[in-house]
N, C-alpha and C positions, 0 to 999 in steps of 0.2 A: 170368401163366406163359408161356415164351416160346413162340412158334409156329416149325412147323418151316421156314418161309419165313424167320423171320429168324435162321434159323441156317443159313443156306445162303449161300455165295460164289458170285458168278456167273463161271462159268470160260468165257474165250473163246480157242477152239481155233485157231491159227495155220497156213495154208496151208506147208509146208515140205517140203522134199527127201524121200525114201525113204534111210536108215531112220529120220532124224529125225522126231522129233514136237515140239511147242512149244505152251504155251496161258499166258495169263495169268489169274492169280487176281486180279480186280477188285477193287478197294479204294475207299473214299471220299476217299482223298487222303493225303496225309503232311503232318505227323505223325497216326499213327494213333488216333483215340477209343478209347475203352473204352465197352461190352465188345468193339468189333470187334478190338483187337488183341489181345486175351485168347484169341477165339476163333481168331484167324490161329494164333497161336502153336501151340496146341493141334494143330489141322490139317495146318499144316507139319512139326510134330514128326512126327505121325503118317506122312505122306507118307514122310519122309527116313528115320526108324527102318525102316518097310516096305521101301523101295528099299534100303537098305544092307544089310538083313536076307537080302532077296529073290537081291541078286546079289554078296554079299559086299563091300562098297565101303566105304571109311572117308571121314570127312567132314573138309573143310578149309575154316573159315571165317573170312573177309575182311572187314573195313569198308571202307567209302569215306570217307576223310577228308572230301571235297568235300561231301558228302550230310550230316554231323554238324555241325548248325546247332544253335547255342544251348549254354548251358554245362552245362545238365544230360547230355547225353550224353557230353562230355567230361570232367565230373566222373565220372560211371560209368566210362569207361574209366582215369583216374587212379586211382580206388579199387581198380580190379580187377587193377591194372600188374602186380603180383607173381603173381597167379592167372593170369592171360592171359599173360603175357610177349610182347605183341604186336610183331613185327617189318614194319618196314616194305619195301614194294614199290612197284612199279607198274603201275596199271591200266592196258590200253590197247584204244584203240576201233579193230578191225581194218578197220571199213568206213568209217574218217575217215582225214583224213592223218596220217601219222605225228606223235606229239608231238613239239614243238621248241620252242626260246625264241620268245620274237617278235621280228620282223626290226625292223629300224629305219623302214622302209615302214608297216608296221601301225600303229606309234605314231604317225608323222606324220601319217597320214592319220586316225587317230582322231576323231571326230567327238563334241561337247559328247553327253555322257549315254550315249555307246555304251560298250556292254562289251565289253571286250576277251577273247579267245578264251581257252579253260582252257588254263591252261599246263603242270599236272600235276594228275595222277587219283591222288594217292598211296593205297595203303592199308594199313590193318594187317592182319596175318594172326595168328590166335591160336596159338599155338605150342606151349600145352601138352598137356594131355588132350582126349581126345573130352567127357569131361563137363563141363569147362571151355568148350570151343568150342560145347556147347548153351546152356549159362550164358550167354556172350556174346552168339549168337544174340539168346535171348530177352529179352537186357535191352538191346539196340539195335534191335530191331524197329519199335519204335513210330517212330523217327525216320524210317526208309526207306534205311538204310544198308548193308544185309547182302548179303553175296555168298557163298553156300554152294555148294561143288561137292564133288560125290561121286565119288570114282577107286577104281580096284582097285590102284592103285598108293601104295606108300609114298612119304612126303612129299617127299623128295630125289630119288628117281626122277621123279616125278610135276611138280614143280618144274623139273627137269633138262629135262624134254623140251618145257616151254613155251619156255625161257630161249631156247634158239636160235632159233625161229621168230619172236620177237617182237625180240629183236638183229636179226635178217636186213632185220625191216621198220623199225627205228628207227635214222635218220642222225645226228641229233644227239649229239655225243659225252656233253653234259650229261645225257642221257637215258637212257646207257647202262649206267650204272654201279650201277644198283640189283643188290639179290641176287636178287630174282625178279620176275615179271612174270605178270599174268593176264590174261582178257581181260574187256572191259566191252561186254557186248551187250545188246541193246533188241530187241522184236519184228521190227521190219522186216529185224534182220540176218537171221535165221533165215527169213522168208521170201523175200528176195532173193538170197543167197547159194546156190551148187550144195552138193550132198552133200559133192564133192571140197573145196571152200572151207572147209566148217565143220568137217571132217575135219582138214584141215591148220592152222586156227587154234585147235583144240579138242582138240590130245592127250591121250589120257588121261582126258577129261572123260566121265565114265558120265552124271552129271546135273548139271545146270546151274540153278541157282536164284538168282535176283538180284531186290532191289525195285528197281523200275522207275518212275524219276519219267516217263520219256519213256510208258511204257504205261500209267499210272494203276493200278499193280498190281504183283502179283510174276510175274515169268516164269520160267516152268520149262521146261527144255530138255533132250532126252536122244535117243540114238540105240537106246537102250533101249524097251520099249514101255512110258512111264512115265505115259500117258494110261488103260490099261487098268489099272495098278496103284490110278490113282486113283479111277477108276470103281468098283472092287472094296471102295475103303475105304466108300462107301456116303456115310451123311449129311454135308452140309455144304459140298459140292460141286454145284453147278446147271450143266451141261457144256453149251455149246451148241456144235453139231457143225459149224458153217459160221463163218467167221471175218467181221468187219464189213467 
């Protein structure tokens, strides 16, 4: 019989500026093994559903193409193409240099075995129903490619608020032609940015959820009392009150 301890995920709380809070649901690694993946799916589902109901939010689900390694997940997206109707956009790291093409200098100075910097962080948005967004999240969760954002805005308004923020940041013409942009954030961004900076880069975002290789877990952040909601959910989360 499964013990109580085996059912819990460690939750590492980050130091963030008020009113933002953020934490990392720690996992063993990506891709997620079973039964860990199935348990995380249930817990995330409870958290997202509870937050959406309490604060009257809707879910936007995105898939990071860079993290979709292997054929299995790509086949999953292809097999569900008609149901999900994925729309391509660009994920942007606001605490890094703006995305841009490789320069001649970068190519000439590349050393043997050295990896080129990431050129594009394309994402798929699941453009159909909320039900299909949940199915997409659960289907791709294992590989670590899911970004889910809860917002009080309708899709067009939400994406419309994000776009000018990131177009002002991106200077390369080749990267300014995407229909929408979303932030890609890791834990240190929430620890290092001010509340004003977070509000600037995250307009319309009520709850931000991202499978983060950088944090080895699922990053959750919000200007709403999301940590209190998680505590109310009870079993499944073992919360550490201090960051590492």
